[in-house]
VEXVEXDO-396816 format. One record per residue (C-alpha): residue in three letters; z, x negated, y negated. Coordinates in steps of 0.2 Angstrom, whole numbers, padded with zeros to 4 digits, always signed. Layout:
N
ALAZXY ...
END
This chain:
226
UNK+0091+0020+0032 UNK+0089+0004+0021 UNK+0073+0003+0010 UNK+0063-0012+0005 UNK+0067-0013-0013 UNK+0055-0021-0025 UNK+0060-0031-0040 UNK+0051-0035-0056 UNK+0035-0046-0056 UNK+0032-0044-0037 UNK+0016-0043-0028 UNK+0018-0038-0010 UNK+0002-0041-0001 UNK+0000-0035+0017 UNK-0012-0042+0030 UNK-0025-0029+0034 UNK-0020-0019+0049 UNK-0001-0022+0046 UNK+0011-0008+0050 UNK+0028-0004+0041 UNK+0037+0008+0052 UNK+0053+0018+0048 UNK+0067+0018+0061 UNK+0073+0035+0067 UNK+0087+0041+0057 UNK+0096+0057+0052 UNK+0096+0055+0033 UNK+0091+0069+0022 UNK+0081+0057+0011 UNK+0075+0039+0011 UNK+0062+0028+0004 UNK+0052+0015+0015 UNK+0046+0006-0001 UNK+0057+0009-0016 UNK+0050+0005-0033 UNK+0064+0010-0045 UNK+0067+0004-0063 UNK+0056-0011-0062 UNK+0040-0018-0070 UNK+0024-0027-0064 UNK+0024-0023-0046 UNK+0008-0023-0034 UNK+0007-0017-0016 UNK-0010-0023-0009 UNK-0018-0024+0008 UNK-0023-0011+0021 UNK-0006-0007+0027 UNK+0000+0008+0037 UNK+0017+0014+0031 UNK+0023+0026+0045 UNK+0038+0038+0043 UNK+0048+0045+0057 UNK+0046+0063+0056 UNK+0043+0065+0075 UNK+0058+0055+0079 UNK+0070+0061+0065 UNK+0087+0064+0071 UNK+0093+0077+0058 UNK+0086+0094+0054 UNK+0091+0095+0035 UNK+0083+0088+0019 UNK+0065+0085+0014 UNK+0066+0068+0004 UNK+0060+0055+0016 UNK+0047+0046+0006 UNK+0034+0033+0011 UNK+0033+0025-0007 UNK+0045+0031-0021 UNK+0041+0026-0039 UNK+0054+0031-0051 UNK+0057+0025-0069 UNK+0045+0010-0067 UNK+0030+0003-0077 UNK+0014-0007-0072 UNK+0013-0002-0054 UNK-0003-0004-0044 UNK-0005+0002-0026 UNK-0021-0001-0016 UNK-0027+0004+0001 UNK-0011+0011+0010 UNK-0011+0023+0024 UNK+0005+0033+0023 UNK+0009+0045+0038 UNK+0022+0055+0046 UNK+0036+0055+0032 UNK+0050+0067+0033 UNK+0046+0071+0015 UNK+0032+0065+0004 UNK+0019+0051+0007 UNK+0021+0046-0012 UNK+0033+0051-0025 UNK+0031+0047-0044 UNK+0045+0052-0056 UNK+0060+0047-0066 UNK+0077+0039-0065 UNK+0093+0041-0075 UNK+0088+0026-0085 UNK+0070+0031-0089 UNK+0063+0049-0089 UNK+0045+0044-0083 UNK+0035+0031-0074 UNK+0022+0023-0084 UNK+0005+0014-0081 UNK+0004+0018-0063 UNK-0012+0016-0052 UNK-0014+0022-0035 UNK-0031+0018-0027 UNK-0039+0022-0010 UNK-0023+0030-0003 UNK-0024+0039+0014 UNK-0010+0051+0017 UNK-0009+0060+0033 UNK+0004+0072+0042 UNK+0018+0070+0029 UNK+0030+0084+0030 UNK+0033+0090+0012 UNK+0019+0083+0001 UNK+0005+0070+0001 UNK+0009+0065-0017 UNK+0022+0072-0029 UNK+0020+0069-0047 UNK+0036+0073-0056 UNK+0036+0063-0072 UNK+0022+0051-0077 UNK+0013+0043-0092 UNK-0004+0034-0089 UNK-0006+0038-0071 UNK-0022+0036-0061 UNK-0024+0042-0043 UNK-0041+0036-0038 UNK-0050+0042-0022 UNK-0035+0049-0012 UNK-0038+0056+0005 UNK-0024+0069+0010 UNK-0024+0078+0026 UNK-0013+0089+0037 UNK+0002+0090+0025 UNK+0014+0102+0035 UNK+0031+0107+0039 UNK+0041+0112+0023 UNK+0035+0119+0007 UNK+0025+0116-0004 UNK+0016+0106+0009 UNK+0002+0102-0003 UNK-0010+0087-0005 UNK-0005+0083-0023 UNK+0008+0093-0032 UNK+0011+0090-0050 UNK+0028+0098-0053 UNK+0040+0092-0066 UNK+0058+0097-0063 UNK+0065+0097-0081 UNK+0058+0100-0098 UNK+0062+0082-0103 UNK+0049+0075-0091 UNK+0031+0070-0094 UNK+0014+0074-0088 UNK+0004+0064-0100 UNK-0013+0055-0098 UNK-0014+0059-0079 UNK-0031+0057-0071 UNK-0035+0061-0053 UNK-0052+0055-0048 UNK-0062+0060-0033 UNK-0048+0068-0023 UNK-0052+0073-0005 UNK-0040+0086+0004 UNK-0041+0096+0019 UNK-0030+0105+0032 UNK-0015+0105+0021 UNK-0003+0119+0025 UNK-0001+0122+0006 UNK-0013+0119-0008 UNK-0025+0104-0009 UNK-0020+0102-0027 UNK-0005+0111-0035 UNK-0001+0113-0053 UNK+0017+0119-0054 UNK+0020+0115-0073 UNK+0033+0129-0076 UNK+0047+0118-0081 UNK+0037+0111-0096 UNK+0037+0129-0103 UNK+0041+0126-0122 UNK+0044+0108-0119 UNK+0041+0096-0133 UNK+0031+0084-0122 UNK+0012+0089-0122 UNK+0003+0090-0105 UNK-0013+0080-0103 UNK-0021+0081-0085 UNK-0039+0079-0079 UNK-0046+0080-0062 UNK-0063+0072-0060 UNK-0074+0079-0046 UNK-0066+0093-0036 UNK-0081+0094-0023 UNK-0070+0086-0009 UNK-0055+0098-0011 UNK-0057+0109+0004 UNK-0040+0117+0002 UNK-0036+0129-0012 UNK-0031+0124-0030 UNK-0015+0132-0035 UNK-0012+0135-0054 UNK+0005+0140-0059 UNK+0006+0137-0078 UNK+0015+0147-0091 UNK+0008+0152-0108 UNK+0018+0141-0118 UNK+0013+0124-0112 UNK+0006+0112-0125 UNK-0009+0101-0122 UNK-0024+0102-0110 UNK-0028+0103-0092 UNK-0046+0100-0086 UNK-0050+0103-0068 UNK-0068+0097-0064 UNK-0081+0107-0072 UNK-0073+0123-0067 UNK-0058+0125-0078 UNK-0052+0119-0094 UNK-0035+0126-0099 UNK-0029+0124-0116 UNK-0013+0129-0125 UNK-0013+0118-0141 
END
């Protein structure tokens, strides 16, 4: 399936109520909106981005993404509803050219009925996720609302703020910290979750003892390994 590939210095503004729908396909992975190795990109407007999990023609893979942000800087996404993806609603990570995405803001995103994750955060510096609503993630593990899970010690979890998240009816955790790959990494961790009152699913914490930095989860937990 072909993606809509955004280039540098692009603002994509949808008319409120628009729908962007993926066609049925058998690909293990796809990106409906692909933001890779670019700078200064905005996606605005109350658009519904709909995957094709219920019409998917294959049985393998778990990487069909609604919006994929990799190796990019200065990205702002406001007010999307992302549903029914074969993989994740939103994915934020690296490319071969750049080992992180930087200066990313996701505001008022609604993520529903995605198969693997609502939001995956793999490698990011200066990331804000504000007022996300994530429900009914189900189908293949981890099936969590927001999963912070680097894949390699060279990746980053720096200055990440998750503000006022709302999660319910997710098959996995509402919020998952799977930071095992940064064990003994040179890159310190800095993550803060502000207001956990609307997280109705569990919070999963899988963090080894040799992580450098700080993780603060509401007023309940402060995890330090400096």
